[in-house]
N, C-alpha and C positions, 0 to 999 in steps of 0.2 A: 485146617486149623484144629487143633485138638486142646482136650485139657487132660493134663496129667498130673500125679502126686509130686510135689515137691520134691526133692531130697537135696542134701547138703551140698550137693557139686552145682546147684542152683543159686548158691548164694551171692557168690561174685556180681551174676547178670543181675538178681533182684535188689542187690543193693544200687548199683546201676540206674535201673528203674526209678528208684527209691529218689537218687539223686537226678535225674531227669526231671522229675515235680518239686525240687526246690527251691525257691521259698514258698511258689504261690499253694499248692498242695500241703506241704508237708514243713515243719518248722524245723531248723537245723539241730535244735536241743534232743529230737526224736529218732533221729538216727542212730543211736546207742541202743535205744530201744528195739529199734527194729533189727540191729543187729545180732544183739541178745535173743530175739527170739526166732529168728531163723540157725539161731544156732541150738537149740533145741526144742521145738516144740512138738509136744504131745500132741497136738490137735490137728485136724485135715487142715492140710496147706497145697494148694494148687499153681502151677503153671499153664499157662496158656500160650502156645506153642504156634509158630508158625514156621514153616519152612526151616525146622530144626532150630530157629532163635526162639528165645522165649521173651514174648511182648508185654506178658501183665502176669501178676499174680495177687493170689489173695485166698483167704480161708475165711474159719468161723470154728469154733468152740464152745460146747453146749454142757452149761452148769443144771445137771441133772437134778440135783436135789431142789431146784426152783423153776426145774422146764423152761430154761431161757436161752435163746443161743444168742451167739455175739459177733457179727461178723470184724474179724481182723485184717489188717495190712491189706486191703484190697488197691492195686495199682495197675494203671496201662502206661508202659513208658509214653514219654510225651507227646516224642514225634507222631504215634498213634492215636492220639486223642479223637474224640470225633467221628469215630470209624464204626461203632458199635462192638469195639469190642469189650469196653467193660460193661456194658450190657451183657455180654454172653457169660462173660466169667461170674459176673453176681447173679445171674438168674440161674447159673448153673450150681454154684452155691447154696441160695437159697431153694432150689430142688431138693438138693441133698437132703436139708434141711427139714423139711416137708417130708420127705419119703423115708425120715429116721422116725419121726412119730415121737419123738423126743423132748422138745418143745413147744409150749406154748405162745413165746412172743420172740422176735428177733430184734436184737438191738443193735447199734451201731453209734459209733461219735462218728462226724464228718465236720466239714468246713461249711462256709458261706458259699465256695464254688462252687461245693456238688451236692447240697444237701436238695434242689432242684429233682438231681436226676433220684434220687431214693424217692422223692417224694411222688414221681412218677410209675414206680412200682408198689405203692400204697401204703410208703412209713409214714409217721407223722413225726412233727416234732415236739417234742416233749420238755427240753428243755434250750436255750441259748444261752451260752457262756463270752459275753465277748472279750475277745484277745483271752481265749480260754486254753488254744497252742503255745503262742507267741501275741506280740503284739503285731494288730492289723490283721492277725487269721483266729476265728470267731469259731466257737466248736458249737456245734448243734448235736443233742442228742436226740436220735429217733426212735422210733418202734414200730414193727410191724405187728399185729395179732394174728395169729396161726389159728386159720378157721377154714373149713371145708373149701369154702370161696377162694379164698386167698392162695390156696394151694393149687387151683382149679387155674386160677388167671395165671399162678407163675408156669405152672407145666404148659398153658396153651402159647405163652411167651416163649417157652422154652423149645417146644414144637416150631413153633413159626423160625426161629433162630437157626436148626437143624434140619 
């Protein structure tokens, strides 16, 4: 299992992974945004690869003016859920943000299906928007404050996974 930088040749597989998570985790109307994102993201984006097959992808961007990071388009192939892969990819991204020392907080918007996953990593719910993505798919805005302690915890989780 390895995590590597996304390349444009990974686009089709990442779209397949996105579609495998519809409609429970992503609304139909989000696919064009994801495809556009893949076509030209200047921000860090990664692929989780097992036996030369991409099984997940996700990234982040840092808004340097306000020292805020945002997790972007994180997903694992639906048939690979509940195997620790999402945790591995998410903790990798959190660690990258911590070591950059360019952000004081990390934000994510996610759904009612995954917010508890992020809570276990220290994120707190800031706002809930019912049907925020689509009918029956609520939006949970969450934040993790970056401190020495939160980055130490992330590092410990990362070390335990590797």
